[in-house]
C-alpha positions as CSV (number, residue, x, y, z in Angstrom):
1,X,-0.9,35.8,-7.3
2,X,-1.2,35.9,-3.5
3,X,1.0,34.0,-1.1
4,X,-1.9,31.7,-0.2
5,X,-2.7,30.9,-3.9
6,X,1.0,30.2,-4.5
7,X,1.1,27.9,-1.5
8,X,-2.0,26.0,-2.6
9,X,-0.7,25.7,-6.2
10,X,2.7,24.4,-5.0
11,X,1.2,21.9,-2.5
12,X,-1.3,20.7,-5.1
13,X,1.4,20.0,-7.7
14,X,3.5,18.0,-5.3
15,X,0.5,16.1,-3.9
16,X,-0.6,15.3,-7.5
17,X,2.8,14.1,-8.6
18,X,3.3,11.9,-5.6
19,X,-0.2,10.6,-6.0
20,X,0.5,9.6,-9.6
21,X,3.6,7.7,-8.6
22,X,1.9,6.0,-5.7
23,X,-1.0,5.0,-8.1
24,X,1.5,3.3,-10.4
25,X,3.3,1.4,-7.6
26,X,0.0,-0.1,-6.3
27,X,-1.2,-0.7,-9.9
28,X,2.0,-2.9,-10.3
29,X,1.6,-4.6,-7.0
30,X,-1.7,-6.2,-8.2
31,X,-0.5,-6.7,-11.8
32,X,-0.1,-10.5,-11.3
33,X,-2.8,-11.4,-8.8
34,X,-5.8,-10.9,-11.1
35,X,-4.3,-13.4,-13.6
36,X,-3.4,-16.0,-10.9
37,X,-6.1,-18.4,-12.3
38,X,-4.5,-18.1,-15.8
39,X,-1.0,-18.6,-14.5
40,X,-2.2,-21.6,-12.5
41,X,-3.7,-23.2,-15.6
42,X,-0.7,-22.4,-17.9
43,X,2.1,-23.5,-15.6
44,X,0.1,-26.1,-13.6
45,X,1.2,-24.8,-10.2
46,X,-0.6,-24.6,-6.8
47,X,-2.1,-21.6,-5.1
48,X,0.7,-21.7,-2.6
49,X,3.3,-21.5,-5.4
50,X,1.4,-18.5,-6.8
51,X,1.3,-16.9,-3.3
52,X,5.1,-17.4,-3.2
53,X,5.5,-14.9,-6.0
54,X,3.8,-12.3,-3.9
55,X,5.8,-13.4,-0.9
56,X,9.1,-12.8,-2.7
57,X,8.0,-9.5,-4.0
58,X,7.1,-8.1,-0.5
59,X,10.0,-9.8,1.3
60,X,12.5,-8.1,-1.0
61,X,10.6,-4.8,-0.8
62,X,10.5,-4.9,2.9
63,X,14.2,-5.6,3.4
64,X,15.1,-2.9,0.9
65,X,12.6,-0.3,2.2
66,X,14.4,0.4,5.5
67,X,17.6,1.0,3.6
68,X,16.0,3.3,1.1
69,X,14.5,5.3,4.0
70,X,18.1,6.0,5.0
71,X,19.1,6.9,1.5
72,X,16.1,9.3,1.2
73,X,17.4,11.3,4.1
74,X,20.9,11.2,2.9
75,X,20.7,11.5,-1.0
76,X,17.3,12.9,-1.7
77,X,13.9,11.2,-2.0
78,X,13.1,12.2,-5.6
79,X,16.1,10.3,-7.0
80,X,15.0,7.2,-5.1
81,X,11.5,7.6,-6.5
82,X,12.6,7.7,-10.2
83,X,14.8,4.7,-9.8
84,X,12.1,2.7,-8.1
85,X,9.4,3.3,-10.7
86,X,11.7,2.5,-13.6
87,X,12.8,-0.9,-12.0
88,X,9.2,-1.8,-11.1
89,X,7.9,-1.0,-14.7
90,X,10.7,-2.9,-16.4
91,X,10.3,-6.0,-14.1
92,X,6.5,-6.3,-14.8
93,X,7.0,-5.9,-18.5
94,X,9.7,-8.7,-18.4
95,X,7.2,-10.9,-16.7
96,X,5.2,-10.9,-19.8
97,X,7.8,-12.8,-21.7
98,X,9.0,-15.5,-19.3
99,X,8.8,-19.1,-20.7
100,X,9.0,-20.9,-17.3
101,X,7.2,-20.3,-14.1
102,X,10.3,-20.1,-11.9
103,X,11.4,-17.0,-13.8
104,X,8.6,-15.1,-12.2
105,X,10.4,-15.3,-8.8
106,X,13.6,-13.4,-9.7
107,X,11.5,-10.9,-11.5
108,X,9.3,-10.5,-8.5
109,X,12.5,-9.8,-6.4
110,X,13.5,-7.0,-8.8
111,X,10.0,-5.6,-8.8
112,X,10.1,-5.7,-5.0
113,X,13.4,-3.7,-5.0
114,X,11.6,-1.1,-7.1
115,X,8.5,-1.1,-4.9
116,X,10.6,-0.5,-1.8
117,X,11.2,3.2,-2.6
118,X,7.7,4.5,-2.7
119,X,6.6,4.9,0.9
120,X,9.9,6.4,2.3
121,X,10.3,8.6,-0.7
122,X,6.7,9.7,-1.2
123,X,6.1,10.5,2.5
124,X,9.4,12.2,3.0
125,X,8.7,14.5,0.1
126,X,5.1,15.1,1.3
127,X,6.3,15.7,4.9
128,X,8.9,18.3,3.8
129,X,7.3,20.0,0.8
130,X,3.7,20.3,1.8
131,X,2.3,22.9,4.3
132,X,1.4,21.3,7.6
133,X,-2.3,22.5,7.5
134,X,-2.8,20.4,4.3
135,X,-0.7,17.5,5.3
136,X,-3.5,15.2,6.4
137,X,-5.2,15.7,3.1
138,X,-1.9,15.2,1.4
139,X,-1.5,11.8,3.1
140,X,-5.2,11.1,2.2
141,X,-4.5,11.7,-1.5
142,X,-1.4,9.6,-1.3
143,X,-3.3,6.7,0.3
144,X,-6.3,7.3,-2.0
145,X,-4.2,7.1,-5.2
146,X,-2.6,3.9,-4.1
147,X,-6.0,2.3,-3.4
148,X,-7.2,3.5,-6.8
149,X,-4.1,1.8,-8.3
150,X,-5.2,-1.4,-6.6
151,X,-8.8,-1.0,-7.8
152,X,-7.8,-0.2,-11.3
153,X,-5.3,-2.9,-11.8
154,X,-7.7,-5.9,-11.7
155,X,-10.0,-4.3,-14.2
156,X,-7.3,-3.1,-16.6
157,X,-5.0,-6.2,-16.4
158,X,-8.0,-8.5,-16.4
159,X,-9.6,-6.9,-19.4
160,X,-6.3,-6.8,-21.4
161,X,-5.5,-10.4,-20.4
162,X,-8.9,-11.5,-21.7
163,X,-8.6,-9.4,-24.9
164,X,-5.0,-9.7,-26.0
165,X,-3.6,-12.3,-23.6
166,X,-1.9,-12.0,-20.2
167,X,1.7,-11.7,-21.6
168,X,0.9,-8.6,-23.8
169,X,-1.2,-7.2,-20.9
170,X,1.9,-7.2,-18.7
171,X,4.1,-5.7,-21.4
172,X,1.7,-2.9,-22.0
173,X,1.4,-2.2,-18.2
174,X,5.2,-1.9,-18.0
175,X,5.3,0.6,-20.8
176,X,2.6,2.7,-19.2
177,X,4.8,2.8,-16.1
178,X,7.8,4.1,-18.1
179,X,5.5,6.8,-19.7
180,X,4.3,7.9,-16.2
181,X,8.0,8.1,-15.0
182,X,8.8,10.4,-17.9
183,X,5.9,12.7,-17.1
184,X,6.6,12.8,-13.3
185,X,10.3,13.5,-13.7
186,X,9.6,16.6,-15.8
187,X,8.7,18.3,-12.4
188,X,11.8,17.4,-10.7
189,X,12.3,20.8,-9.2
190,X,8.9,20.8,-7.5
191,X,9.8,17.4,-5.9
192,X,13.1,18.7,-4.5
193,X,15.2,16.8,-6.9
194,X,17.3,19.8,-7.8
195,X,17.6,21.0,-4.2
196,X,21.2,20.9,-3.3
197,X,20.3,20.3,0.3
198,X,18.4,17.1,-0.7
199,X,21.5,15.0,-0.5
200,X,23.2,16.9,2.3
201,X,23.9,15.6,5.8
202,X,21.0,16.0,8.2
203,X,20.7,15.5,11.9
204,X,22.2,12.1,12.4
205,X,20.3,9.5,14.4
206,X,21.7,6.3,15.6
207,X,19.6,4.0,13.4
208,X,19.6,1.0,15.7
209,X,18.6,3.0,18.7
210,X,15.9,4.8,16.6
211,X,14.1,1.7,15.4
212,X,14.2,0.1,18.9
213,X,12.0,2.8,20.4
214,X,8.6,1.4,21.4
215,X,6.6,3.8,19.2
216,X,8.6,2.9,16.2
217,X,8.4,-0.9,16.9
218,X,4.7,-0.7,17.4
219,X,4.2,1.2,14.2
220,X,6.2,-1.5,12.4
221,X,4.0,-4.2,13.9
222,X,0.8,-2.3,13.1
223,X,1.8,-2.1,9.5
224,X,2.8,-5.7,9.3
225,X,-0.6,-6.9,10.7
226,X,-2.6,-4.5,8.6
227,X,-0.8,-5.6,5.5
228,X,-1.4,-9.3,6.3
229,X,-5.1,-8.6,6.4
230,X,-5.1,-6.5,3.3
231,X,-3.1,-8.8,1.1
232,X,-5.1,-11.8,2.3
233,X,-8.3,-10.3,1.0
234,X,-6.7,-8.9,-2.2
235,X,-4.9,-12.1,-3.2
236,X,-7.4,-14.8,-2.0
237,X,-10.7,-12.9,-1.3
238,X,-12.0,-13.7,-4.8
239,X,-11.4,-17.5,-4.7
240,X,-12.7,-17.6,-1.1
241,X,-16.0,-15.7,-2.2
242,X,-16.3,-18.1,-5.1
243,X,-16.1,-21.1,-2.8
244,X,-18.4,-19.7,-0.1
245,X,-21.1,-18.1,-2.2
246,X,-20.9,-20.3,-5.3
247,X,-20.6,-17.5,-7.8
248,X,-18.6,-17.2,-11.0
249,X,-15.2,-15.5,-11.1
250,X,-16.5,-12.4,-12.8
251,X,-19.1,-11.9,-10.1
252,X,-16.8,-12.7,-7.3
253,X,-14.2,-10.2,-8.6
254,X,-16.6,-7.4,-8.0
255,X,-16.1,-8.0,-4.3
256,X,-12.5,-7.0,-4.6
257,X,-13.3,-4.0,-6.7
258,X,-16.1,-2.9,-4.3
259,X,-13.8,-3.3,-1.3
260,X,-11.0,-1.2,-2.9
261,X,-13.3,1.6,-4.1
262,X,-14.9,1.8,-0.7
263,X,-11.5,1.9,0.9
264,X,-10.5,4.7,-1.4
265,X,-13.6,6.7,-0.3
266,X,-12.6,6.0,3.4
267,X,-9.2,7.3,2.8
268,X,-10.6,10.5,1.3
269,X,-12.8,11.1,4.3
270,X,-10.0,10.2,6.7
271,X,-7.8,13.0,5.2
272,X,-10.3,15.6,6.2
273,X,-10.9,14.1,9.6
274,X,-7.3,14.1,10.6
275,X,-6.8,17.7,9.6
276,X,-9.5,18.7,12.1
277,X,-8.7,16.5,15.1
278,X,-5.7,15.6,17.2
279,X,-7.1,12.3,18.3
280,X,-5.7,10.3,15.3
281,X,-5.5,7.3,17.6
282,X,-9.3,7.2,18.1
283,X,-9.8,7.4,14.3
284,X,-7.4,4.4,13.7
285,X,-8.9,2.3,16.5
286,X,-12.5,2.9,15.4
287,X,-11.8,2.2,11.7
288,X,-9.8,-1.0,12.4
289,X,-12.3,-2.3,14.9
290,X,-15.3,-1.8,12.5
291,X,-13.4,-3.4,9.6
292,X,-12.6,-6.4,11.7
293,X,-16.1,-7.0,12.9
294,X,-17.5,-6.8,9.4
295,X,-15.0,-9.2,7.9
296,X,-15.9,-11.6,10.7
297,X,-19.5,-11.5,9.7
298,X,-18.6,-12.2,6.1
299,X,-16.8,-15.3,7.2
300,X,-19.4,-16.8,9.5
301,X,-22.7,-15.8,7.7
302,X,-24.6,-17.3,4.8
303,X,-26.0,-14.1,3.5
304,X,-26.9,-13.5,-0.2
305,X,-24.0,-12.2,-2.2
306,X,-25.5,-8.7,-2.6
307,X,-25.5,-8.4,1.2
308,X,-21.9,-9.7,1.3
309,X,-20.9,-6.9,-1.0
310,X,-22.5,-4.3,1.3
311,X,-20.5,-5.7,4.2
312,X,-17.2,-5.8,2.2
313,X,-17.8,-2.2,1.2
314,X,-18.3,-1.1,4.8
315,X,-15.2,-3.0,5.8
316,X,-13.2,-1.3,3.1
317,X,-14.5,2.2,4.0
318,X,-13.7,1.7,7.7
319,X,-10.2,0.4,6.9
320,X,-9.6,3.2,4.6
321,X,-10.3,6.0,7.2
322,X,-7.3,4.7,9.2
323,X,-4.7,5.5,6.5
324,X,-4.2,9.3,7.0
325,X,-4.5,9.0,10.8
326,X,-2.0,6.2,10.8
327,X,0.5,8.4,8.8
328,X,0.0,11.4,11.1
329,X,0.8,9.2,14.1
330,X,4.0,8.0,12.5
331,X,5.0,11.5,11.5
332,X,4.5,12.6,15.1
333,X,6.7,9.7,16.3
334,X,9.6,10.6,13.9
335,X,12.4,12.8,15.3
336,X,13.2,15.9,13.1
337,X,15.5,15.0,10.2
338,X,14.7,11.3,10.4
339,X,11.4,11.2,8.5
340,X,12.8,9.0,5.7
341,X,14.3,6.6,8.2
342,X,11.2,6.1,10.2
343,X,8.7,5.9,7.3
344,X,11.2,3.5,5.6
345,X,11.5,1.2,8.6
346,X,7.8,1.3,9.7
347,X,6.5,0.9,6.2
348,X,8.7,-2.1,5.7
349,X,6.2,-3.7,8.0
350,X,3.8,-3.5,5.1
351,X,6.0,-5.7,3.0
352,X,6.8,-8.2,5.7
353,X,3.1,-8.7,6.4
354,X,2.4,-8.9,2.6
355,X,5.2,-11.5,2.4
356,X,3.8,-13.7,5.2
357,X,0.1,-13.2,4.4
358,X,-0.2,-14.8,0.9
359,X,1.5,-18.0,2.2
360,X,-0.8,-18.3,5.1
361,X,-3.9,-17.5,3.2
362,X,-2.9,-19.6,0.2
363,X,-2.4,-22.5,2.6
364,X,-5.9,-22.0,4.0
365,X,-7.4,-22.1,0.5
366,X,-5.3,-25.2,-0.4
367,X,-6.9,-26.8,2.7
368,X,-10.4,-25.9,1.5
369,X,-11.0,-23.4,4.4
370,X,-12.3,-20.2,2.7
371,X,-14.3,-19.1,5.7
372,X,-11.2,-19.2,7.8
373,X,-9.6,-16.7,5.4
374,X,-12.1,-14.0,6.6
375,X,-11.9,-15.1,10.2
376,X,-8.1,-14.8,10.0
377,X,-8.4,-11.3,8.4
378,X,-10.7,-10.2,11.3
379,X,-8.3,-11.5,14.0
380,X,-5.3,-9.8,12.4
381,X,-7.1,-6.5,12.2
382,X,-8.0,-6.7,16.0
383,X,-4.3,-7.3,16.9
384,X,-3.5,-3.8,15.4
385,X,-5.4,-2.0,18.1
386,X,-2.9,-2.2,20.9
387,X,-0.2,-1.1,18.5
388,X,-2.1,2.2,17.9
389,X,-2.4,2.8,21.6
390,X,1.4,2.3,22.1
391,X,2.3,4.6,19.2
392,X,0.0,7.4,20.6
393,X,1.2,7.1,24.2
394,X,4.9,7.4,23.3
395,X,4.8,9.7,20.3
396,X,5.6,13.4,20.6
397,X,2.6,15.9,20.7
398,X,1.1,16.6,17.3
399,X,0.9,20.3,16.5
400,X,-2.6,21.8,16.4
401,X,-4.2,21.6,13.0
402,X,-3.9,24.8,10.9
403,X,-6.6,26.3,8.7
């Protein structure tokens, strides 16, 4: 086997394993949202209370993620990955047996702790174990697998909830997570888990000084704003579409699936784009700008639902193209030896935004303002644009793409 073939095979294995782990993490992130209407009826709670579950999940995940980034650099990312997937799967399974609504909150906190590992661990492994010439596509597969997890979760959880009940559905989902953990951990060596240097001391960076740098702060804010917009649509886009377009739940839910599948296609395309251009900032600005404009049209128009689906799909695709470019910009901003720290801190912005977003969008729904949900999403996406510019201007130069 030639050196090139060996390199391709090694990279493909690592990318596939990390993609599988990221798929499961995103699958679990949306495990409860599709059954919010069922939980609302069973426990007689408000939309805001349901949004609070998501808020707790992402608040804990965000707080823990920055710390996990440090641990990934210090002790090895593969170990963090295994522990996170186990905790996340067990927490979701336990949610299927709770007798009282309040018990979902501590379980959401435990699940958030498990979720906190994936971005710093995944991206640290990809950045150190995949050839640079394939890194854009590796980030693309990583983002694509997560989006597919989002897209799959409502269908799988919703179908099981309808067929066998929401409690057994969550238990089965948790078991699937544990099975995936067993399969991924079999390839520990490929992920660097057996590398004696994985836990060795690396170049030490003063953490406080590192995260105060403008490019790192801007990256954090970008992720927080993007997450607010994304979680707003994922959590309350369906009830907002029901209210605006007067369609049944099953029909409105196709809007979420269409958005996520289109976003996955955008991520795939974005991976190839960033491996062939250095102007990752232009890719990000264009994608976010188009996604914002399209969401604004959805909110203010009275178009037929089929036309709304087309707009939602275009918005999802545009937002998806941003993912790989965004990760390449952050990687370029990270000092050598601090990849885990930087990705951990910056990606914690996703969790902070995902924590705040459900409360805000749930409040809009409780006040019968479904059109403002889409308007707020559009404004939030527009606010990400200056953050991209700041990261680009202050980040170190990105090496030329390799064939």
